[in-house]
N, C-alpha and C positions, 0 to 999 in steps of 0.2 A: 436208258431210254424207255424200256418197258414200264418202269415205275412211273415215269412222267405221263405216258399215255394212259395208264390206269387212273392216275389222279385227275387227268383232264376229262375223263368220262363221267366224273362225279360233279353234280351241280354245286355241292357245298364247297368243293375245291375252287370253283370259279369265284364264288362269293368271297372266300378267304383271300384269293389272289387279288381280286379287285380292291378289297379293303387295304391290303398291303401296299398295292400301287398308289392308292389314294393317300395313305399316310406318308409314303415316300415322297410323293409330289408335294404334299403340304409342308413337310419339313424342308424340302428343297426351296420352296417359295419363301418360307420364313427366313431362312438363312440368307437367301438372295436379297430379300428386302433389307436385312440388317447390313449386308455388304454394300447395298446401294446408299445407305446413310453414311457409311465410312468412306466411300469413294472420294468425296470432295476433299478429304483431309489427308489422303495418301497419294503417292506417286501413281501416275496412270498405269505404268507397267506393273507395279506391284498390285494394283487393283485388278488388272486383267489376269495376272497369275493366280490371285486368290479366287477369282470367279471360276477360272478354269479348273483349279484343283478341287473346289467345292462341287463343281458339276461332275467331275470324274468320281469323286467320293460318294456323291448322292446316287449316281447310277450303280456303283458297285454295292453300296449298302442296300439299295432296293433289290438288287439281284440276289444278294445273300439272304435277305428277309424272305423273298419269294421262294427260294430253294428250301428254306426251313419250313415255311408255311405248307408247301406241298409235300414235305416229308421225304425229300430226295437225299437220303443218307449216302447214296452212291457218290455224291460230290462232297467229300468230307470237309474240305476247306471252307467252301461257301456255307455248308450246313452248320458247321460249328460257329462260324462268325454270325450267321443269321440267328442262332440260338442266343448268342451273347447280346445281339441287338434286341431280341424279344424280351430277354430278362431285364435289360436296361429300360425298355419302354414300360414294363410292368411296374417299375419302381415309381416313386413320386415324381422325380425330376423328369423321367421319360413321359409320364402322363401329362405333365405341365407342357412339355414341348409339343406333344400331339394335340392337346387342346388349343394351344396358341396357333399351331399350324392350320388346324381345321377352321378356327375362327378367322384367320387371315384369308383363307380360300373363300369362306362364306361372305366375308366383307367384299372381296373383289368380285364375286358373282353378283352381289346386290348392285354394285356400281356398274358392272357390265350390263345387267338387265335394264337398269335405269337408262343407260345410254342407248340401248337398242329400242326401248319404248319411246324415248324422247331424243331424237337425233339432234345434232348440232344445228341451231337455227341461224348461224352466222351467214349473212348474205341472203336470207330468205326475204322475198318481197312482201309488201304490205298486203297484197291480194291473198296470201296464204294464211293470214291471221284470221282465226275463227274461234268460236266458243269451244269446239272439240279440242283444238290445239291448246288453248288456255287451260282447260280442265285436265287434260292428260299431263301437261307439264306440272301443274300444281299437285295433282294426286301422286305423280311419280316422285316428286321431291319429298312430299310428306311420307309416302310409303318407304322410301329409301332411308330417311332419317329414323323412322320407327323400327324398321328391320335391323338397322345398325345398332340401335339401342338394345333390342332383344338379343342380338349376337353378343354384345358386350356383357349383358347381364348373365346369359347362359354360360359364357366362357368364364366369367368370374366365379360363378357357383361351381363349375366343374373344376377349376383350379383349386378352390378351397377344399373341395372333397378330396382331390388328389393329394393335398398337403395334410389331410387328416382332420380338417376342421368340420365340425358337425353343422352342415349347411341348414338342416331343418330348424335347429334352435336359433341359428343366426337369422333365418328368414322370419321366424316368429318375432324376434326382437326388432327387426327392421319394420315389420308391419305395425307394431305398437308405436315405434318412433315415427313412422309415416303418418299414423293417425294423429299423433300429437302435433306434428309439423303442419298437417293439413288445416288445423284450426287457425294457425298463424299465417298460412299462405293462401288466404282466400282470394287475394288478387291473382295469384298464379292459377288457381283453379278456374277463376272467372275467365282468364285469358284463354285457357285450354278449351273450355266449353264454348266460348265465343268463336274461337278458331274452328272448332268442329262444325258449328252451324254455318260458318262462312263457306266451308268446303261442301257441306251437305247440300246447301241451297244454291251453290254456285253464284254467290253474290259478286265475287271478283276473283281473279286468279293471276298467275304469273304472266306478265306481258300487258295487262290492262293498265289504262291511264285513269287514275282516280283522284278525287279530292276528298279529303277526310275532314270531318267535323266542320262543315260549312266553308271549306276552302282554306283553312288555316295551314294545311299541308297538302301538297299535291306532287304528283310524279308518276313514274312507271313502276309497277310492282315488279321488283327483281326477285324476291323470295317470299314465300308464304309458308309458315309452319303453324302448328296448332297453337303456338304461343305468341308468335311475332309476325308482323307485316313489315317488310323492308321496301321503302320507296326510294327511287332515284329521281331527284329533281332535274329540271332542264339544265341547271348550271353545274350538275354533277354532285350536288349535295345528297348524302344518303340519310334518310329519315328512318329511324327504328321505332316502330309504334307497337306497343303491346296490344293484342287484339281486344282485351277488355276495355281499352280506352277508345275504341272505335265506336262512336255513337251514330254518326251518319256518314254515308259514303255516296259520292256522286261518281258514277262510272261513265267515262266519255268514249268507251270503245266496246260497248256491249251490243251485239247483233248488227247495228248499223250506226252511222254517224251522219251529221248534217252540217253543212257550211252555212253560216248566217252571213251572207255577203251583202254588205251595205256600201253605199257611195253617196257622198254629200255634194250636191250641185249648187251653184250660186242661185240666189233668189231670182235674178234676172234672166236665167237661162230658160230655154224651151223645154218644159218638163216632158212633153210627149216625145220629143226627139231624144231626150236623155233615156227615156224608158225603152225606145226602140234600140238604141245603142247597147243598153244593158242586156236586152234580150238577145241581140245578135252575138254579143260576147259569150253569153251563157250557152247558146246553141252551138257555137263554134267550138267551145271548150268541150262540150259533151260529144261532139262528132269527131274530135281529134283522136286518131288511133292510139296515141301515146297516153291519153287520159280517159278514153272511153271505158276501159275495163274497170276503172275505179268507181264508176257511177252505178247506182242501183235503180235510178229512176231519172226521167228527163228533168231538167231544171225548171223551176217555177219562179217567175218574176211576179212578186206580190204588188209592186207599185210604190206609191208614196206612203211612207210609214211615220214621218215626223216632219213638223214644220218648226223652224226656229229663225232667229235673227241672223244666224250664220249661213243658213242655206236650207235646202229641201233634201231630206234623206230618202233614198230609194233602196229597196231591199229585194234580194233574190234568195231562194233556198235551193241548195244543191245536196241531194241525198246520195251519200257515198258509202264505201266500205268502212268498217271500223279502222280507226287510226289513219285514214286517208284524208281526213278533213283538213289537216294542216297543210299538206302539200298542195291539194286542190285549191284551198283558200288563198295561198300565196300566189299561185299561178293566175287565179281569177283577178286578184288585186292588180297584178302587173298588167294584164290585158285590158281591164276596164280603165286603168289610168291612161294607157296609151290611146285607147279608143276615144275616150272623152276629150283628150287633148287634140286628137285628129279631127274630131267633130266640132272643135272650137266652142266647146261648152263651158270653158273656163275652169278655174281652180277655186274651190270653195275657200273662204277665209272669213275672218271676223267682220262684223258689220262696220262700215266706215264711220268715223267720228268726225263731224264737221266742227271746225273751230273758226270763229270770226274775230278779226282784229279791227277795232274801231279807233281811228286817230283822234286824239283830244284836240279841241279848238285852240288856236294860238292866242296869246295875250292873256292878261289877267281876267280871272273870272270874277264878276261883281258879286259881292256877298249880299244877300237879301237883307233889307232893313229890318232890324228887330222890332218886334211889337212893343209899343210904349204903354205901360200900365201905370195909371195915376193912382196913387195911394194917399189918402188923407192922413197927415201926420197925427192929427188928433185921435185917429183910430188906433194908432200905434202907441200913444203916450197916455197912460192911465190917469196922470194928474190933470192933463188937459180935459179929460172927460169929466172930472169932478168940478172943475172951475167953470165949465160951460153950463149955464143954467138951462134947464129944459124950456122948450118953446111950446 
């Protein structure tokens, strides 16, 4: 006990103890993850026994390693077994296990940090959608992917060094190979640079509704990396678009949105009355407590915007929160349809086509007499012309 107290008074002993506990926890997590992969293929009781045995063994091994680290030779059993574990971890296989365990912990820490920064958005209302949320989600996803790539690269280099491979010469060869591949992978480099500027300028992000390249592809951005933009269309189709092929982007959910509400009334209807009804519907929808929080400004009825043979088009503008234009537009269409019908303003439709049927007169129809043309036969007969002396 006196030796333990003396060791605990030294700061270096605390650092050694902390590192030992970290390595023990990392090895425990690594083996626990492997057991989790084996669990579906073995009996449930066997899986439970294996996890229990591994937990007891991990605790005992960590305790033995801690005793050896603190130099507590007064506990010979744990001290000797801790020395055996230390010798094993100094070997190549032990170093590989330690590297893999630490990499697994770093991987889980990156995932946990990303979840804390970007909580689960399931069930979040439209009113909570804003540019900060979009930017945080996008940058968190890109940062998580980049950090995981760094973890894999560092773990791979450490494992190669533990196995005796000269990592410096390997990295030099990889650099030359990467330079050669770079000339042939210009499209990939273009994708990465375009994705970088998309993130830097906040052109769009995860959760935005966009149309790419003139509307050829559209949907909600599900994932955005330095190389790829993933869109989910309304019918569930997933579009994978390399960032280098994104030429023009139309964002429908940036800062604010607007409902372009139109209604077509018949040409014979009272236009002034129809405009009054449209304004009443817009004002009532704006004042409704269920919908008022989605508006950013009072509605604006612009009036008559188009004249055609089918009817007269009326238009109103509703400025709402991003991504709220679809729900507000559907509700406005429902209310304006009901209100126009109640006001007896009719339903617009195509212009009527008038067809007249005329009955033919009974009896035979007299044919007009043909014109009679008199032709002199001598004009038609050349011999007659020769025989007839001139007068």
